[in-house]
N, C-alpha and C positions, 0 to 999 in steps of 0.2 A: 435563562428561565426554564427549568424542566417541565414537563407535563406533568398533571396532577391527577392521577387515576384515583378512582373512587376507593379501591380497595388500600391505596396508600393513605387516603383519610382516615379509613378506619382504622388501619394499622398502626399508624403513628400518632395520631388525636383521637382515636375512639373512646378511651378512658376519658380523656378530659371533656368530650362533648357527649359521653354516655351513649354512646350509639351501638343498637343492634339490628342486626339483620332480621326482618320478619319476612322476606320473600325467598325467592331461589337466588343462587349466587350468580346466575346470569346476569351479565352486564356490569360487574365489580371492575372489569377492565375498560370501561367507559372513563372518557378525559374529561374534566372539568377545565374550562378555559377561560371563565370570567370570576372575578373577584366577589361579584355582587350576587346574593342569593334572589329568587323570584317566588313571590306569593301568587299562586296560579287561580286567584279567585275569578280574574276576568275571563280566563281560559274555562273554567267550570260553568261561567254564564254563556258561552258561546262565541267569546271574542278571542279566538284562536291567533288572531294574526300577532297578539301579544306575547306569544311564546318564546322563549330564549333557551333553545334545547341545551346549550352549552353551560347554561347557570342551573346550581342545586336548586330543585323546587322544594318549598316548605309547605306542607300541608298542615294547618292547625285546626283548632276546633271549629271553626268559621266553616272551612272547605268541606271536613269531614260531615258536620250536620247536614250542609246543604245537600251533598250527595244523598244523604239518608233520607231526605225528604223527596226525592226524586222518583218516578217510576222506573221499576229496573230496567227496562228498555232505554229508557232516556238516560240512565246511569251509563250503559253499555256503549252506547252510541257517542256520549260525551267523553267518557275516558278512552273509547276506540280511537276518536279522533285526535285526542289530547296525547297519548302515548304514541300514536303514531309519528309525531314529530322527533322520536327517538331521542326523549330527554334523558340527561346523563346520569341523573339519580334524583331519588324522591326521598325527603325527610319527613317523616309524620311526628308531630309533637305531643306532649303531654302523655306519652304512652298511649295513645289512643290507638285503636284497631280498625283498619280500615277492611272494607267488605271483602268477600271472596273474589267477586269480579274485579276488583281493582287489583288484588294481587294477582291473579291470572291474566289480566291485560297487561299489567307491567312485565310479568315474565314473558309473556308473548313477543314483546317488544324489546326485551334485552334491557329492561330499566329495573337497576335495583332498588329495592325499597327497604329503608332502614328506619328506626324508631328512637327516639330520645325521651327523656323525661322532662326537659326543659320546655318552657313555653315557648311559643314562636318568637316572641322578641328576644328573650334570653339567648335562645341558640342562635338566632341571626347575629347577635352581638358577639358571641363566642366564635363563630365558625368565620364572621367577616374579618375578624382579627387575624384568624389564621390564614385566611386567602387572601389578604392584603400582603401579608409578610411573605407568602409564597409568590405571588406574581408581582412583586414590588419590583422596580427597575434597578440593575444591579451594574456595578463595574469594579474594577482593582485598579489601584493606584501604585507607584513606588513612592513610598515616604515613610513617614512615622506619625502615629496618632497616639496624642498624650492627654491626660486630664490634669490639667493646671487650676488650682482653684476653683474646680468645678466646670472650667470651659475646656470643650473639647477642642483642641489645637491640633489641627493638620499641619505635619512640617514638610515642605515640598523642596526640592532642589535637585540638582545634576548629582550624579554618584561621587561620593567621595568628597562633598563639601562640606561634610560634617555633621549632617543630621542625627546620626545615631550618637555619636558622641556627645552633641546639645541634649539628647534623650536621656542619656546615661545621667549626665550631670543634674537634669531636672529630678530624675527619680532620687538621686543622692540628696536633693534638697525637700524630699519627701512628696514629690508629684507621683502620678500613676501612668504606667505603661499600658497602652491598649493594643497596638501593634506596630511591629517594627519591618521593615523593607516591603511586605507586601499588606497593605490595607484593602479590606473588602468594604465596599460602599453600597448602601442601599438607600434609595428614595422610599420614603414612608408615604402613605396615604394623605398625611398631613402635610406633605410638601417639605419636609426637614431630611437630612442626612445622617444616616447612623452608620458608624464605621466599627470593624472588628479586625481581630486576625484571622487568618487562614488557620485551618487545624494543624497543618505542618509547621509553621513557625511560631504558633502561640506562646507566649512566655519567654521566646527565646529572642536574642539580640546578637548582632554581629559587630564587633569591634575590630577595626583592622589592626593588626599588630599583636592582638589578644585573643581573637577566635572567636568562637560562639559560648555565648552564657546563658543561662537560665535566669532570668529576673526573678521569678517566684522564688525559686529554690535559694537563692542569694539573699534576696532582700525580704523575703516573705510575703504573705497573701495580701497584705496593705499597700504592695507596689505596684499592683496589676489590677486592671478592668478587663472584663470580656467584651464589653461594647459600649461605645458612647456615641452621643449625638455630637455632631461636628458644627461647631459655632464659630471658630476661625481659621483662617489659612493664613500660615506665615511661609512665605517663600524666601528661601536663602538664595542669594546669587553672589556671584564673585564681586569684590570692588573694583569699580572701574574709576580712575582719575578723572576721566573725561565725561561721567555721566553725573547729570545734576540729580540727587537724590531728594526726595521730600523731606524737609527741614521743619515744616509747620504742622503736619498732619490733616490740611486742610483738604487736599486731594485724595479723597477714599477711593478705593478701588475695589473690585468684586472678583470673584472667581467662580466659574460655573461648572457645577458638578451635577450631572444628570437634570440640566435645566433649571437648578436651583441656585441663586446668585449669593454666594457668602462672602461676608467682609473679608478682604485680604490685606495684610501688609507686607512688603517687600523690605528684608533686611540684608543690606551689603555685609558681606563676612570678609575679613582681614584678619591678620595676626593681632592679637592683644584686644580684640573685641569680647566682652563678655557677653556672649549670645544667650547662656542661661538666663542671666538676668534680664535681658532685652526681651526674652519671650515671657518671661514672669510679668512685666511690666505690661507688654501687650495684652496679656490675658485680663490682667487688672484694669487695663484702660477700657477695653471692651465692656467689662462687666459695668463700668462707671457709665459708659455710653448707653449701655441698656436701662440705667436707671435715670437717665436723661441729662446727664452732665458731660459735656464734650469740651476737653481742656482746650483745644487748638481753636475753638470758635469764640470760646470764653476770653480767651488771651487776645484775638483779633478784636473783639468787642471793646475790650478795655484799653487796646491801643488806639483804636479809632476813637473813643472818647476822649484820650489824651489828646490826640491830634487836634481835636475838635476844640477842646479847651484853650489849647496853645494858640490856635487861630483867633478865637475870641479875644484872648487876653493880647494878642499883637494888634488886633483892631480897635481894641480900647487905648492902648498905647499911642497908636497913630493918631486918633482923635484927640487925646489928650495933648499931643505936641503941638496940634493945629491950632 
């Protein structure tokens, strides 16, 4: 997770947030380290222990009007104590204009002052999405990420087990590649995992014996996606005759990525197995589960009902024979 300097926020997202500097450039190197912004209303009323200087500070109509009603001496005292915390940056919303004392004290304490036309609520919503994305937890994994029937399927397994070959076959069936070999994963504020390719390997795939191919150029724009939420983990493992694999689907497993538990299916690999079809069915089965239908549980329920009926018939036969 890289540091986010105020100048980087302006240069990268200034147009989107409609940010304009109205103070001195001093302080643009300040670092934002928290993904949530702060409204300094309590601080303006004297409750300075609530100030979190690492958070962007949003001054709206309420704060600016409140300061305008105070005596000049009180304004300087309040703002002097507030800016003394070395807050990383101030955003003034609705294109409001703060006082000269406000700008002078901010410059004195190396705090940049920016202005946007958005209301406090709208600006907070927009900048929060940017900050949450920047500070989200990230990791990289060796695997393949595919969009199969709208389900983000993360294929995992040891090197050379056939992940890329399975993914290539899925692409030939009309599904879409997100990332091959290196999958960059990010946990969102909503507790979901999003995946994408690294910029180096984007659209490329390595097929042993064939080399590097460009999926976008070979199959068209409809064969790729830039990013996708991960819904299901499919782990490919070598077939072991001594291992008892789940044949019912009642023993559901999870795979933890950045603290998020994702449903996982383990598929043993051996010559002759159609991995592509199995992955497609796994994706469809996941969609059915999301809709409330669990085939294995329904089958078990039907089986238990049949056993119960058979026991009842047996009891009746015994009673009649007596």
